[in-house]
C-alpha positions as CSV (number, residue, x, y, z in Angstrom):
1,M,110.8,91.5,92.3
2,Y,113.4,94.2,91.6
3,S,114.2,95.1,95.3
4,E,117.5,93.2,95.5
5,K,118.8,94.5,92.1
6,I,117.8,98.2,93.2
7,N,119.8,97.7,96.5
8,E,122.8,96.5,94.5
9,L,122.4,99.4,92.1
10,F,122.4,102.0,94.9
11,S,125.5,100.4,96.5
12,Q,127.3,100.4,93.3
13,Q,126.3,103.9,92.3
14,L,127.1,105.6,95.6
15,N,130.5,103.8,95.5
16,D,131.4,104.8,92.0
17,W,129.6,108.1,91.4
18,E,130.7,111.1,93.4
19,L,127.8,113.4,92.6
20,A,125.3,110.8,93.7
21,R,127.4,110.0,96.8
22,I,127.7,113.6,97.9
23,N,123.9,114.4,97.4
24,Y,122.7,111.2,99.2
25,R,125.0,111.9,102.2
26,G,123.6,115.4,102.1
27,L,120.1,114.1,102.8
28,S,121.4,113.7,106.5
29,K,121.5,117.5,106.6
30,V,118.2,118.2,104.9
31,R,115.9,120.1,107.3
32,T,112.2,119.4,107.7
33,K,109.4,121.2,109.5
34,K,105.8,120.3,110.0
35,L,102.8,122.5,109.3
36,S,99.6,121.3,111.0
37,F,96.1,121.7,109.4
38,G,94.0,120.0,112.0
39,L,93.7,116.3,111.3
40,Y,96.7,116.1,108.9
41,E,100.1,117.6,108.3
42,V,102.2,119.0,105.5
43,Y,105.9,118.8,105.8
44,V,108.3,121.3,104.3
45,Q,111.8,120.1,103.4
46,F,114.8,122.5,102.8
47,N,116.8,120.6,100.1
48,P,119.2,122.8,98.2
49,A,120.2,119.9,95.8
50,R,116.8,120.3,94.3
51,I,117.3,123.8,93.0
52,I,117.9,122.4,89.5
53,S,114.5,120.8,89.3
54,S,112.6,123.5,91.0
55,S,113.9,126.2,88.7
56,A,114.0,124.2,85.6
57,K,113.1,126.1,82.4
58,V,110.4,124.0,80.7
59,D,109.4,126.3,77.9
60,V,109.6,125.0,74.4
61,R,112.5,127.1,73.4
62,S,114.7,126.1,76.5
63,I,113.8,122.4,76.0
64,E,115.0,122.6,72.3
65,E,118.2,124.3,73.2
66,R,119.5,121.8,75.8
67,P,120.5,118.2,75.3
68,C,118.0,115.8,76.9
69,F,119.6,114.6,80.2
70,L,117.6,111.4,80.2
71,C,118.8,110.1,76.9
72,S,121.4,107.4,77.2
73,G,123.9,109.2,75.1
74,N,123.6,112.3,77.4
75,R,123.6,110.7,80.8
76,P,126.8,110.9,83.0
77,K,129.2,108.2,82.3
78,E,129.1,107.0,85.9
79,Q,125.3,106.5,85.8
80,T,124.3,102.9,85.1
81,G,120.9,101.3,85.5
82,I,118.7,98.3,85.5
83,P,116.7,97.5,82.2
84,I,113.0,96.9,83.0
85,E,110.4,95.8,80.5
86,D,111.5,96.4,76.8
87,D,112.4,100.0,76.7
88,M,112.8,101.5,80.2
89,I,115.6,101.6,82.7
90,I,115.9,102.1,86.4
91,L,118.3,104.9,87.4
92,V,119.5,106.4,90.7
93,N,118.3,110.0,90.9
94,P,121.4,112.0,91.8
95,F,119.4,114.8,93.2
96,P,117.3,113.0,95.8
97,I,114.3,113.8,97.8
98,F,113.9,110.4,99.2
99,R,116.4,108.0,100.9
100,R,116.0,105.9,97.8
101,H,115.1,108.0,94.8
102,L,114.8,106.6,91.4
103,T,114.2,107.9,87.8
104,I,112.8,105.5,85.3
105,P,113.0,106.9,81.8
106,S,112.1,105.3,78.5
107,E,115.1,104.4,76.4
108,L,113.3,106.1,73.5
109,H,113.1,109.9,73.3
110,T,109.3,110.3,73.3
111,A,107.3,113.0,74.9
112,Q,106.1,112.9,78.5
113,R,102.6,111.5,78.2
114,I,100.6,109.3,80.7
115,L,97.5,108.0,78.8
116,K,99.3,105.3,76.8
117,N,101.7,104.6,79.6
118,F,99.3,104.2,82.5
119,S,99.5,100.4,82.3
120,Q,103.2,100.7,82.4
121,M,102.8,102.6,85.7
122,L,100.7,99.8,87.2
123,F,103.3,97.3,86.1
124,L,106.1,99.3,87.7
125,S,104.2,99.8,90.9
126,Q,103.7,96.0,91.2
127,A,107.3,95.1,90.2
128,M,108.8,97.8,92.6
129,H,106.3,97.2,95.5
130,L,108.6,98.8,98.1
131,Y,108.4,102.0,96.2
132,T,105.8,104.6,95.3
133,V,106.0,105.3,91.7
134,F,105.0,108.8,90.6
135,Y,104.3,110.7,87.4
136,N,104.6,114.5,86.8
137,G,102.9,115.7,83.7
138,P,104.8,117.8,81.1
139,Q,103.2,121.0,82.4
140,S,102.9,119.8,86.1
141,G,106.4,119.6,87.4
142,A,108.3,117.3,85.0
143,S,111.7,118.9,84.4
144,A,112.2,116.8,81.3
145,P,108.7,117.2,79.6
146,D,110.3,116.0,76.3
147,H,111.2,112.5,77.5
148,M,108.8,109.9,78.9
149,H,109.8,108.9,82.5
150,F,108.5,108.0,86.0
151,Q,110.1,108.5,89.3
152,A,109.9,106.4,92.4
153,G,110.8,106.8,96.1
154,N,110.5,104.6,99.2
155,I,107.0,104.0,100.5
156,G,105.8,105.8,103.6
157,F,107.6,109.0,103.0
158,M,104.7,111.1,102.0
159,P,101.8,112.0,104.4
160,I,99.1,111.1,101.9
161,E,99.9,107.4,102.1
162,M,99.1,107.3,105.9
163,D,96.2,109.7,105.6
164,F,94.6,107.4,103.1
165,T,95.2,104.3,105.2
166,E,93.6,106.1,108.1
167,G,90.7,107.1,106.0
168,R,89.8,110.3,107.6
169,H,89.8,112.5,104.4
170,A,88.8,110.2,101.5
171,R,85.3,109.0,100.9
172,L,84.4,105.8,99.0
173,I,81.9,106.9,96.3
174,S,81.9,103.8,93.9
175,S,82.8,100.2,94.4
176,E,82.7,97.1,92.3
177,S,84.8,93.8,92.0
178,G,88.4,94.8,91.5
179,L,87.8,98.6,91.7
180,E,87.1,101.4,94.1
181,I,86.8,105.1,93.5
182,W,87.4,107.5,96.3
183,K,87.1,111.4,96.6
184,W,89.0,113.4,99.1
185,E,87.4,116.3,101.0
186,G,88.8,119.0,103.2
187,Y,92.3,118.2,102.3
188,L,93.3,121.5,100.5
189,R,93.9,119.5,97.3
190,G,91.2,118.0,95.1
191,I,92.2,114.3,94.7
192,I,90.7,111.2,93.1
193,T,91.9,107.9,94.4
194,L,91.5,104.6,92.6
195,R,92.1,101.3,94.4
196,G,91.7,97.7,93.3
197,N,93.3,94.5,92.0
198,N,91.9,94.7,88.4
199,G,94.4,96.5,86.3
200,E,92.1,96.7,83.2
201,K,89.2,98.3,85.3
202,L,91.7,100.8,86.8
203,A,93.1,101.8,83.4
204,G,89.5,102.1,82.1
205,V,88.4,104.4,84.8
206,F,91.7,106.4,84.4
207,G,90.9,106.8,80.7
208,K,87.4,108.3,81.4
209,L,89.0,110.6,83.9
210,F,91.6,111.6,81.4
211,E,88.9,112.4,78.8
212,S,87.0,114.5,81.3
213,L,90.1,116.6,82.1
214,D,91.0,116.9,78.6
215,R,87.7,118.5,77.7
216,R,88.5,121.1,80.3
217,Q,92.1,121.7,79.0
218,P,91.9,121.1,75.3
219,E,94.7,123.5,74.5
220,R,97.2,121.6,76.5
221,P,99.5,118.6,75.3
222,E,97.7,116.7,78.0
223,P,95.5,117.7,80.9
224,M,97.6,118.8,83.9
225,L,98.0,116.2,86.5
226,N,100.3,114.3,88.9
227,I,99.9,110.7,90.1
228,L,101.2,108.6,92.8
229,S,100.9,104.8,92.5
230,G,101.7,102.2,95.1
231,Y,101.0,98.4,95.2
232,S,100.6,96.3,98.5
233,S,98.3,93.5,99.7
234,D,97.7,92.5,96.1
235,E,96.2,95.7,95.0
236,W,97.0,99.1,93.6
237,T,96.4,102.5,95.2
238,I,96.6,105.5,92.8
239,H,96.2,109.0,93.8
240,I,95.5,111.4,91.0
241,F,95.9,115.3,91.3
242,P,94.3,117.2,88.6
243,R,96.0,120.6,88.1
244,K,94.9,124.0,87.1
245,Q,98.3,125.7,87.0
246,H,101.9,124.7,86.8
247,R,103.6,127.2,89.2
248,P,101.9,129.6,91.8
249,R,102.2,133.3,91.4
250,Q,104.7,133.4,94.4
251,Y,107.2,131.7,92.1
252,F,107.4,134.6,89.8
253,L,107.6,137.3,92.3
254,S,110.9,139.1,93.3
255,G,112.6,140.0,96.5
256,G,111.0,139.1,99.8
257,D,107.7,138.1,98.3
258,K,109.1,135.3,96.1
259,L,108.7,131.7,97.1
260,L,110.6,129.3,94.9
261,V,108.1,126.4,95.2
262,S,107.2,124.5,92.1
263,P,104.7,121.9,93.2
264,A,105.0,118.3,91.7
265,A,103.7,114.9,92.9
266,V,105.9,114.7,96.0
267,D,104.7,118.3,97.1
268,L,101.0,117.4,96.5
269,G,101.6,114.2,98.4
270,G,102.4,116.4,101.4
271,V,106.2,117.1,101.4
272,I,106.9,120.5,99.9
273,I,110.4,121.0,98.6
274,T,112.1,124.3,99.1
275,P,115.6,124.6,97.7
276,R,116.2,127.9,99.1
277,E,116.7,128.3,102.8
278,E,114.8,131.7,103.0
279,D,111.9,130.1,101.5
280,Y,112.0,127.2,104.0
281,E,112.2,129.7,106.9
282,K,109.4,131.9,105.9
283,I,106.8,129.6,104.4
284,T,103.6,129.4,106.5
285,G,100.5,127.4,106.5
286,E,98.6,130.3,104.9
287,D,101.1,130.3,102.0
288,V,100.6,126.4,101.5
289,I,96.8,126.9,101.5
290,D,97.2,129.7,98.9
291,I,99.7,127.7,96.7
292,F,97.4,124.5,96.8
293,T,94.3,126.6,96.0
294,Q,96.1,128.0,92.9
295,V,97.4,124.9,91.4
296,C,94.8,122.3,92.4
297,F,91.1,121.7,91.8
298,S,88.7,122.3,94.5
299,D,86.5,119.8,96.2
300,T,83.5,121.1,94.2
301,E,85.4,120.9,90.8
302,I,86.4,117.3,91.6
303,E,82.8,116.3,92.5
304,E,81.8,117.5,88.9
305,I,84.6,115.3,87.4
306,V,83.7,112.3,89.5
307,S,80.0,112.6,88.5
308,E,81.1,112.4,84.8
309,I,83.2,109.2,85.2
310,I,80.8,107.1,87.4
């Protein structure tokens, strides 16, 4: 529906906006390595342009002291977009991970919250079916937790997409007309996947899942989570990553022990972003296991959550 308009937007922005043009050209120099975990892989990307996001200060004071870069009045004058629905706009992300990387903020300055915007995510996934739409919670990787937004990147970039298609790590645990619930096992990350063509049923199950997580983290603005959503063959596939922690302990260390890795949806989808070359060079499979164990729910914890929502 929006594919041609988005292609035109990219052509225009990369022609008129120097920062975006430089950073998208820079993707050709991004380095990637593969870490194997038996039947699946995790990729590590060295992408120095992402230092701003990975090191973003998201405490209350820092947020209050800086202008919101997603509000229309504070966006670069070169940045233009495509209005979608009544109050959102599709923008080219000038600090890309993907070959086509979009940010989709609300035109209203409202806090990053998913519960009342989940149906909007389903709409975006369907309207932008060549893209995976993703959500980072306000304490789960969003660098603008004060402004509601989604992001999107070209489909097929993250290993989780093919891993789910091949069906080796996710087990179907509930099925009815228009809705399936899957639970991942032995994948380092506790994940719940919803698939189906009935948006109301998908939203209903997500609401139950949200309530279950909220009971476990009542002190937070919303339970910690990341979401990936795609639409193909007339149905949605939604991967949900409940979180226990925003950043791993390695993020806060100094010297040679430090790893500047701040996991968000793309990292949990299987592409870990390292904006510093030294981290890219030294990160190992053992580090990845440790980081995922710190920030994600275990298979056992996911089993408990699933038992509450079925």
